[in-house]
N, C-alpha and C positions, 0 to 999 in steps of 0.2 A: 666129095660130098660126105657128110656125116652119116653115120648109121648107128643103130642100136646093136652093138655086137653081143653075140650070145656067149658071154664069158662065165656063165653060171649065174643066172639072175638071182636077185635078192629073194629072201623068203617072202617079204611083203608082196613083191611083184608077182611071184609064182602063185600066191594065194589069190590076190585080187584079180589078176588077168584071167584066171581060170573061170571066173564067174561073171565078169563084166563083158557086155557086148556093146557095139557101136551102131549108130543109126545110118551110116553111109560109108562108102569107100573112102571118102575124104577123111572122115573122123577116124576110121580104122588106120589109115596111114599115119596120122599125127599121134594117135594113141600108141601105136606100136613103135614109133620113133622116140617120142618124148617121154612116154611112160617109163621105159627102162632107164633113160638118162636120169630122170628125177628120182626114181627108186634107188639107183646107185649112189646118187649124191646124199640122199637122206640116210641111207645105211652107212655110208662112209663117215658121215658127221656124227654118228652115234645116236640118232633119234630113237626114242622108245618105240616099240613096235606099234603101239596105239597111234602115235603121231605119224608114223610112216603110212599106216592105213588111212588116216584122216587126210593127209596131203594127197595121196594117190586118188582117193575117192573124189576129193574136191576137184582135182585136176581133170579127172575123167568127166565128171558131171557138169562142171562150169566152164573150164578153159578150153578143152579139146574141141567142143562144138564151134568155137569162135576162132580157130586157127586158119580158117579159109580152105580153099580147094587144095588138094594134093598137087604137088609139082607136076607139070607137064613139060617134058623135055628140058627140065631144069630152068624154066623161065617162069617168073612170077607174074601173075595177072595184075597184082598190086604189089609194087616193090616197097616193102616196109622200110622205114628208116631206123628201125630198132637195131638192125645189123647192116654191115657194109654190103652184103650180098642180097639183102632183101628178105632174109628169114624173119618171120614175125615173132620169134621168141629168143630171148637171151637168158642164160642161166647165170646166177650169181652165187659164188662160194665165199661166204664171209669167214675168214680164217679165225682160228682159235686165238685167244690171248692166254696169258698165264692163269687167268681166272675163269675163262669161259670156253665152251666148246664151239666148234664151227656151227654156222647156221646157213640155211639154204633159202633162196628166193628166186623168182624169175620175173622178167619183164616181158609183156606181150602186147601186141597190137591186135585187138579184136577185129575180125574180118568176116563179112558175110556176102551174100550174092548181090547186094546193092552197093557194096563198097566202090567208091570212085565214079558211080553213075551220076546222072543228072539229079537223081532223087537223094543221093547222099555223097556229094563230091568230096567232102572233107572226112568222110568215114567216121561219123560220130554215132550213128544209130547202134552199131553192134557194141560199142563201149557202154552206152546207156543200158542196153539189155544185159550185158555181162554184169554190171554193177547191180542192177535190179535183181538178177538171179542170186548174186552173192548176199544181198541184203536179206533175202528170204531165209538164209541159214546163218548169217552172222549178225546178230542183233545190235552189235556195237557199231556197225558200219553206218556212217553218216555222210550223205552226199550234199550237204549244204555248201561246202567249199567247192565241190565239183560243179554244182549248178551255178555258183557265183562266177567262177573263172571261165566256165564255158560261155556264159553270157557276156562277160567283160572282154574276153580276148578274141572273140570272133563276131562277125556280123550275123544277124538273124536270118537274112534272106539267102539261104544256102544255094538256091538255084542260080543266083548271080555269079557264084564262084565258077560253076561249070561254064557259064556263058562267057566269062572273062577269058578263060583259056581257049574255048572254041573259037572266039572271035579274034584271038591274038592280042587282046588288050593286056593280058598278062603272059609273060614268057616263063613264069614259074610254074612247073608242073604240079598237079594235084598229088599230094603225098601225105605222109603221116603227120597228124596234128594231135592225136590222143594216144596214150598207151597206159597200161595198168600194171602194177607190180603186186604179186602175191608173195608174202613173206611168211614162212612157217616158223612160228615161235612157240615157246612153252605154253603160253596162254591160249593158243589157237592160231588162227590165220589173220594176218594183218595186211591191209591193202593201202595203196596210194595211187594217185592218178597223175600223169605227166601231161603237160600242155605245151605245144609248140604253136604259138599264135599265128594267125593269118587273117588279116583284114582285107576287105575289098580295096583294090588299087594299091596294095602294098607291094613294093618292089625291093625293099631292103628290110633288115631286121627292125622289129618294133622298138621305138625309142625308149630309153630307160625310164623316162618320166611316166610313160603309160603303164609300165610294169609297177612302178611305185604307186601310182594312183589306184590300180586294180587291187593291190594288196591292202592299201589303207582303207578301202571300202569295207573290208571284212575284218581287219585288225587295225583299228584307228591308232592305237598306241603300241608301237613295237620298237623298243629301244635298240634291239639288235639290228633292225632295218635302218634306223637312224645312223648307227655306227658304220654300217656297210655303205650307205649313200655318201657319207662324208669321205670315206676312203676312195670310193669310185670317182668322186669329183675332184679330189685334191692330190691324190698320189699318182705319180707317173705310170707305175705299173697298173694301178687301178684303172686309169684312163684307157689302157689298152684292152681291157676286158669288154667283150661284146655279149650282151645277154641274148639267149636264144631259147631257153626252156624253163618251165616252172613245174614243181611237183608239190602236191598237197596230200597230207595224210587224210584218209577218209574217216575222220572222227569228228567229234564236236569241235567247231572252229576255235573255241577258247583254249583248246588243248592241242590243236593241230600245228605241227611244224610245217613251215613253208620253205621250200628249197629253190633258190634261184641259180640257174646254170649259166655259166659264161665260158667263152672260148677266147684264148689269147694265142698269138703267134710266138710269144716268148717261151723258150724251153730251157733257158739257163737257170742254174741253181740259185743265183742271187735273186731272180724274180720269184722263184718258188718260196724262198724265205720271206720276201717282202709281202707277197700276197697272203701266205698262210698266217702271217702275224698282223694283217691289216696295217702294214707299214710300221710295225712295232707297237701297236696298241694292245695286242694280246700278248701278255707277258708269260715268261716261263716256258717258252716253246723251243728254246735253243736245242736241247738234246733230242727231243722227239723229231724235230725237223732234220737234224743230222741223220737220224735213223731213216727218215723218209728218203733223203737224198741217197743214202747208202742203198736202200731198197731199189730205187730207180736204177742206180749204177749196176747192181747185181742182175736185175731182171732184164736190163738192156745190154748187158755185157759191155759196159762202158768202163774204160780205164779209170783208175783212181786219180790220175793226174790231169783229167779233163778240167780245164779252167772253169771256175764257178760262174764267170761272167760271159761265157760263150755258149750260144745255143747249140743243141745237140744235132749234128747232121743225120738225117734219116737214112736208113739202109734201103727202105722201100718208098718210092715216091709216087707210084701209080695207084694211089689210094684215095678214097673220098675226102672231100674238104673237111669233114668232121674229124678226120684223123690228122689234120694239120695243126700242130701246136698242142697245147695242153687245155684240158677242161677243168674248171673249178666249180664246185657248188658251195653256196653259203646257206647254211641251215639257220634260219631266223626264227627260233622258237619264241613263243609269246612272252615268256618271263625272263629271257636271257638278255644280258647287257651287250655281249658280242656274239656274232654268229660262229658256229662251228664251221671250219673250212676243210673241204675235202678236195684233193687233187686227183684227177683221173688222167692217167697217161695212156695214150693209144699205143700200147707196147708192140702191137703187130707192125707198127711203123719202124720200130728199131730192132726188134728181136729177129734173129736169123731164122729160127724155126721154133715150133712149140716145145720141143724137148729142151732146147737151150733156155727158153723163158722159164719153164718149170724148174729146171735145175738152179737158175738164178734165184727164183722165189724161195725154193727150199733151202738153199745155202743161207739166205738171210734169216729164214725161220729158225734154222738150227742155231745160228749165231745168237739169236735173241732168246734162245731157250724155249722155243715154241714149235719145234719140228716134229712133234709126235704124230701129226696127221699127214705128213708129207707122203708116206707110202700110200695112204688112202687117196690122196689127191692124184697121184700118178695113176692109180687104178681107175679113178673117174675119167681122166683124160684118155686112158686106154680103151674105155668103153665107148668113147665118142669118135675115135679116129683109128684108121688102120695102122699108121706108123707115125709116131711123134717126131721122128727124126726128119721126115720129109713133109710133115704137116706145117702149114702156116696159115693162121687166121682163126684157129680155135680160140686162142687167147685174143681178146679184142682190147679191153682196157684193164688196167690195174688201178685200184683206188686206195688212197691212204688218207686217213683222218687222225689227227693228233688228239688224244683224249686227255682229260684233266688229270688223270693219274700218271701221265707220262708215257703211256703205251700208245703204239700206233695201230689203229684199226685198219686192217687190210682186207680188200675184197678183190677176187678174181672174177672177171666177166668173160663168159664162154659162149661162143657162137656155134651152134650145131651145123652151120654152113649147108643148109638144105640146097641152096642154089650154087654151091661150089666155088666160093671165093678162094678157099685153100685146097690143098691136096688131101682130101679125106676119102 
């Protein structure tokens, strides 16, 4: 189980935590666990002190009240799909490039006392309340896209969802359908919402045509979406991709990026190259994709002679279905011709332990001339686990996106493992 280790807390945390109180034992638990984690990440990334204060205050005031009940005997009342063990929050460390510093964000599922009940079987109410609370202090936050996709991707009669499960009409348990990301950037706090659709009577993933229709209703002309749909329909690797999630920026729809998430069982490097170039449509990606493949090799401790056309055999097989294969998202920005493509590899499926994974990441960073934050990163991991050498599951996914300037944008996704998936 993760903990907030007392390694000499940051200056921002020491000041803020001295003056802030919580309204319940549940909130006290989450604040004392996640507050130091967030503070350590912000400090390690070199955020100005004012931005560290802003992020911690926002986290305390808006996020902590929606992290649900404190764990009882390491069992979650509502098992969130944010993480493999049900923890309702996942941290994201976006690594520095040669031109930018690291940045920090987290993804959370808002939870309250009605979550999963017959009154809110899909757990939508707390997300609505969370976004409303954020709107009160973030004037640029626009929920037009949120409202549209909530009405398009779910049925309105929520009571029927609970009845479906109770009567055995559906054997799919009620679980996460909405989550929210808070990203701490130089201009303030930026948010996005994630949707995992569920319709009444649905027994399989929603058809691609319904995703397309929902997006076209809010962005009728989207050339990047056209390019993506062509690839998915005609390319062999594209046809293996199964859509399961959508994310939308909470800004004006004319400026909002929409991200479509897909899963594939293919883990060979030929498929990585094919998907990240849309079958060769996106040009000039050869060298960046070589760097992505090298990154995956390093982080997974995979030998350099592993054949490019062979899937990577997992070390750990007793993991959730979401960890089977690779995940890709396609960022279909309104004015783009082609989507940006990001690969998310469930590194905890291949990594021996969190220390080995971290060493692989840092070896690649140093080779790319970007290793100046590696010591800080190891400090972050040390604040979240007792022993990196025996820990497994702190690292969940590693994300790679090839930028137009040829650099690879890398993100580490970290699970505090409140319910004890790994040895923490």
